[in-house]
C-alpha atoms as an extended CHARMM CRD file, in Angstrom:
* protein
*
        67  EXT
         1         1  MET       CA            242.4730000000      -80.9800000000       96.9660000000  PROA      1               0.0000000000
         2         2  MET       CA            242.8140000000      -84.3070000000       98.8550000000  PROA      2               0.0000000000
         3         3  ILE       CA            241.8000000000      -82.4310000000      102.0980000000  PROA      3               0.0000000000
         4         4  LEU       CA            239.0950000000      -80.4720000000      100.9250000000  PROA      4               0.0000000000
         5         5  GLN       CA            237.5440000000      -83.3500000000       99.0520000000  PROA      5               0.0000000000
         6         6  ALA       CA            238.1070000000      -85.8240000000      102.0990000000  PROA      6               0.0000000000
         7         7  ASN       CA            235.9070000000      -84.1970000000      104.6010000000  PROA      7               0.0000000000
         8         8  GLY       CA            232.8520000000      -85.0850000000      103.2690000000  PROA      8               0.0000000000
         9         9  LYS       CA            231.6100000000      -87.8840000000      101.1710000000  PROA      9               0.0000000000
        10        10  TYR       CA            233.7540000000      -87.9890000000       98.3610000000  PROA      10              0.0000000000
        11        11  SER       CA            233.8400000000      -89.6190000000       94.9980000000  PROA      11              0.0000000000
        12        12  ARG       CA            235.9470000000      -92.1100000000       92.9490000000  PROA      12              0.0000000000
        13        13  GLY       CA            237.6600000000      -89.3690000000       91.1380000000  PROA      13              0.0000000000
        14        14  LEU       CA            239.4500000000      -87.8490000000       94.2660000000  PROA      14              0.0000000000
        15        15  PHE       CA            242.7120000000      -89.4800000000       93.3450000000  PROA      15              0.0000000000
        16        16  ILE       CA            242.5020000000      -88.1460000000       89.9610000000  PROA      16              0.0000000000
        17        17  ASP       CA            241.3610000000      -84.6940000000       90.6590000000  PROA      17              0.0000000000
        18        18  SER       CA            244.3130000000      -84.4200000000       93.1090000000  PROA      18              0.0000000000
        19        19  LEU       CA            246.6970000000      -85.0920000000       90.4430000000  PROA      19              0.0000000000
        20        20  HSD       CA            245.2280000000      -82.8210000000       88.0330000000  PROA      20              0.0000000000
        21        21  SER       CA            245.6480000000      -79.8330000000       90.2530000000  PROA      21              0.0000000000
        22        22  VAL       CA            249.2680000000      -80.0650000000       89.8800000000  PROA      22              0.0000000000
        23        23  TYR       CA            248.6340000000      -78.4590000000       86.5730000000  PROA      23              0.0000000000
        24        24  PHE       CA            247.8030000000      -75.2750000000       87.7840000000  PROA      24              0.0000000000
        25        25  THR       CA            251.3890000000      -74.0710000000       88.2320000000  PROA      25              0.0000000000
        26        26  TYR       CA            252.1670000000      -75.1880000000       84.6070000000  PROA      26              0.0000000000
        27        27  VAL       CA            249.3400000000      -73.6080000000       82.7360000000  PROA      27              0.0000000000
        28        28  ASP       CA            247.5190000000      -70.3220000000       81.7380000000  PROA      28              0.0000000000
        29        29  LYS       CA            243.9920000000      -71.3190000000       82.3280000000  PROA      29              0.0000000000
        30        30  TYR       CA            242.6770000000      -74.5520000000       83.6500000000  PROA      30              0.0000000000
        31        31  PHE       CA            238.7900000000      -75.1520000000       81.8940000000  PROA      31              0.0000000000
        32        32  THR       CA            236.7550000000      -77.6610000000       83.9540000000  PROA      32              0.0000000000
        33        33  SER       CA            233.1230000000      -78.6780000000       84.4100000000  PROA      33              0.0000000000
        34        34  ASP       CA            233.6910000000      -80.4440000000       87.7380000000  PROA      34              0.0000000000
        35        35  ASP       CA            232.1600000000      -78.6770000000       90.4930000000  PROA      35              0.0000000000
        36        36  HSD       CA            234.7130000000      -79.8120000000       93.0350000000  PROA      36              0.0000000000
        37        37  PHE       CA            237.6300000000      -77.5170000000       91.1490000000  PROA      37              0.0000000000
        38        38  ILE       CA            235.3800000000      -74.8340000000       91.7130000000  PROA      38              0.0000000000
        39        39  GLU       CA            234.9730000000      -75.2490000000       95.5220000000  PROA      39              0.0000000000
        40        40  PHE       CA            238.8600000000      -75.7550000000       95.7880000000  PROA      40              0.0000000000
        41        41  LYS       CA            239.1650000000      -72.3100000000       94.1970000000  PROA      41              0.0000000000
        42        42  ASN       CA            236.7520000000      -70.6410000000       96.5410000000  PROA      42              0.0000000000
        43        43  LYS       CA            238.3200000000      -72.2790000000       99.7700000000  PROA      43              0.0000000000
        44        44  VAL       CA            241.8120000000      -72.0770000000       99.2780000000  PROA      44              0.0000000000
        45        45  THR       CA            243.6660000000      -68.9210000000       98.5060000000  PROA      45              0.0000000000
        46        46  ASP       CA            246.3760000000      -69.4530000000       95.8340000000  PROA      46              0.0000000000
        47        47  PRO       CA            246.9780000000      -67.1670000000       92.9280000000  PROA      47              0.0000000000
        48        48  ASN       CA            247.5960000000      -70.3350000000       91.0650000000  PROA      48              0.0000000000
        49        49  LEU       CA            243.8050000000      -71.5650000000       91.7640000000  PROA      49              0.0000000000
        50        50  LEU       CA            242.3810000000      -68.2120000000       89.9240000000  PROA      50              0.0000000000
        51        51  LYS       CA            243.4260000000      -69.8430000000       86.6880000000  PROA      51              0.0000000000
        52        52  ILE       CA            240.3430000000      -72.4430000000       86.8450000000  PROA      52              0.0000000000
        53        53  VAL       CA            237.4350000000      -71.5810000000       85.0050000000  PROA      53              0.0000000000
        54        54  HSD       CA            234.2820000000      -73.2450000000       85.0580000000  PROA      54              0.0000000000
        55        55  THR       CA            232.7970000000      -74.0920000000       81.8100000000  PROA      55              0.0000000000
        56        56  ASN       CA            229.3670000000      -72.3750000000       82.8670000000  PROA      56              0.0000000000
        57        57  GLU       CA            231.7100000000      -68.8530000000       82.7860000000  PROA      57              0.0000000000
        58        58  VAL       CA            232.9500000000      -69.3630000000       79.1210000000  PROA      58              0.0000000000
        59        59  ARG       CA            230.8480000000      -67.5580000000       76.5830000000  PROA      59              0.0000000000
        60        60  LEU       CA            231.6370000000      -68.5940000000       72.9350000000  PROA      60              0.0000000000
        61        61  VAL       CA            231.4320000000      -66.0220000000       70.3520000000  PROA      61              0.0000000000
        62        62  THR       CA            231.0720000000      -66.7240000000       66.3670000000  PROA      62              0.0000000000
        63        63  PRO       CA            232.8410000000      -63.8630000000       64.4830000000  PROA      63              0.0000000000
        64        64  ILE       CA            230.4960000000      -62.2560000000       61.9450000000  PROA      64              0.0000000000
        65        65  ILE       CA            232.4230000000      -62.1890000000       58.7430000000  PROA      65              0.0000000000
        66        66  SER       CA            230.6030000000      -60.4640000000       55.8630000000  PROA      66              0.0000000000
        67        67  SER       CA            231.4910000000      -61.1670000000       52.3460000000  PROA      67              0.0000000000
């Protein structure tokens, strides 16, 4: 994550993003609204990165309950 973001102009969150990337091994899904994680997922081939889900990809459905 650090190398990917350091190639261009990077934000203050570079260090924090790098620390958060350690979670991928330990979680089933990692929901984020940070585009850096999606770029990371697309550029690096690692099965753990398939766990990253952008919030734009999530569709919340309310169940219909009839009474």
